[in-house]
C-alpha positions, 0 to 999 in steps of 0.5 A: 839145531837141537829142538826139544819140547816139554808137553804137559797136560793141564789136567793136574799139578806138576808131577815129580817125574814130569818135573825131571823130564822138563829139567832133562829137556831144558839141560839138553837144550841149553847144553847144545845151544838149542831150543826148549819148547813148551807145548800144552797138550790140552785135548782132554777138555773134561779134565783140563783146567786153567788153574792147573796150567798156571800151577805148572807154569809157576812150578817151571819158573820156580825151578828156573826153567825158562822156555824159548817158545810156548805160552806167554813167550810165543814163537814161530811154530805156534799155536802152542796149545793143541786145541788151537791146532785142530786144522793141522790134525785134520789135514794130516788125517786126510793124508793118511786116509788118502794113502790108505793108512787110516780108515773110519771106524763106525763100531758102536761103543758096546761092540768096542767094550766087548772087544776090550780084552782081546783088542780091536779086530779090524772090523771096519778095515774091511768095509768097502769105500761105498760102505764107508761113504754110505755110513758117513752119509747116514750120519753115523758117528765114527773115529779114524783108526790108523791101519797098522802095517805088517812087520816089526817096528824098531825103536832106536833109543839113546839110553837102552838097546834097540827095542823091537816090537812085533806089529801084530801085537799092536791093534789098529789104534784111534788117531782121531776121535768121533768129536774130531779131537786127536788122540795123544800119539797122533797129535804128538807126531804131527806137532813134533814134525811141524815144530821141528823137534829133533829129540824126544826126551821122556819117561820110559813109561812112554816106550809103549807109545813109541812104536805107534808114533814111529809108524805114524812118522813113517806113514806121513813121510816125516823124519823121526826124532831121536828118542831118549826114554829115561828111567822111572822114579820110585818111592823109597819102598821101590813102588811107582810114585803115586799121584794119589799122594801130595808128595808126588807133586812139586807143589808139595816141596815148595810148600815145605820150604825147599829151595829151588837150587836144592830141588833141582840139584836133587832132581837132576841126580835121579837117573843121571850122573855127572861122573865121579862122586860129586853131588853138589852142582850149580845149574851152570855145571849141570848144563856143561856136563849133561849128556845122554851117556850119564843117564842110567837104565835103572829106576831112580829112588826118590829119597826125601831124607836126601832131599832134606840133606841137599836143602840143608846144605843150600840153606847154610850156603846162603848169606844171612840176608839171602836167607832172610829174603827167602824167608820173607818170600816164603812167609808172604801170607803172614801179616805180622812179619812186617811189624818185626824189626830188622835187628830182631829178624837178623838175630832170629836168622843167625840163631836158627840158620844152622839148625834147620833144613827147610824154610818150613822148619824155620817157619815152625821155629818162628811161629813158636817164638811168636805164639801165645802158647807152648806145646810141650814135647812129651819127653822134655816134659817128663824128663825135665819138668817133672823133677821135684825141684823144678816148680819152685826153681821156675818160680824163683827164676820168674821172681828174679826176672820180674825184679830186673829193671826194664832197661836191663832186660837182655841176654847177658844180664838174664844169664848172669841172673839165672846162674847166680840163682842156681848158685844160691840154690846150690845147683848146677846152672844146667839144672835151671837152664834146661827147665827154663828152656822147656818152659819157654819152648817146650823142647830139650834142644834149641839155640842158646836159651838166653839169646832166645829170651831176648827174642821172646821179650820180657812179657812173653818170657814171664807169661810162659814161665807162669803158665808152666808153673801153673800147669805143674801145680795142677798136675801135682794136685791131680797126683 
């Protein structure tokens, strides 16, 4: 049975590259009716934080990636936190030492620092058993190093050609630190064996770790899993995605109102192709089509504009009720949403669903309608409001609207009123409608302005027109 794992470290939030690694592992497991296992590599105790773990789990759930074994769900091969597995690492450390494949290194930090550039020189490999025994008896701190064998190590990869590594360029590396905590490569090998991992799918930045892991598998007499190193993800300038920018993390796109299916659809195509020119894929189709043969060798480019395009497609594919439910979830921190009527929200969604690409854009339009002040787009202000006739025209519109009875306030009546007033002035309707739009929304483009007037309501419409007229009067006086 296929068994794959995603093994994040809870030292930060979920990176885009890690999210794709999780997705590829999940798809491969589901495609082969196998097991997707979640293992937490928490050996960096200084930087590990439970909040990061919760964030990672939340992001995986948001993507729809359920795990068969791991935190919360349990499983037969736990525990699934490496710090709870220390006895396993110590047991296999003993095996490697007894076979002459590992040895204690007593070199002090200052000596190791001096050797950093050239690499470890194997000094403690030459110690006799008696010298090692004496140093241990004297209480000298030590790490355990793996004794790299002579020859070469061949990495057989599912994506690229076989990669050969001359073992001479690999120094005797630490597998257990002086505090008894394993290093990444050793812990991964022990866990992959005990958890019966059959395939290791990860970013090709890990390729340099693979020969070390293969050496450990061989020294311990373990069968090696099959390796698949997927190409890295670059930004649009073709640089590696920087962890110093928020946009390199999945959380950023959740905050921006990207929909899970849109994000997953976009992400799966970063380095993998289903064949042909198809781009829109349901998750079930991804499972059916996913294979290593579709993974390319060249770096993938993360294009945020393309992600917005995907998200716009998925937003428009939702029913009005589905989009409203998504929006409610996205706006759960906004207390005023519950006070709005269902008809009001239905009209709002229907007006904007074709005009936005993300829930964040929908939120911005929503807050614009509910806000107390209008921020004018510079172009809209200069091109439309600064025309000579506009202040008096807006004043006239305000007067006509104020004279409407409360019961007649509505889109069709207001439209008729504005058009009639334009005719009275001998102007085209657009010459009044465009300034009205800018006065109410601060920009040139919007859904139908008379539907917007209905959503804003009488009090807010009149208040915004008054504020605009007052602003224009102030600007005129300055001139």
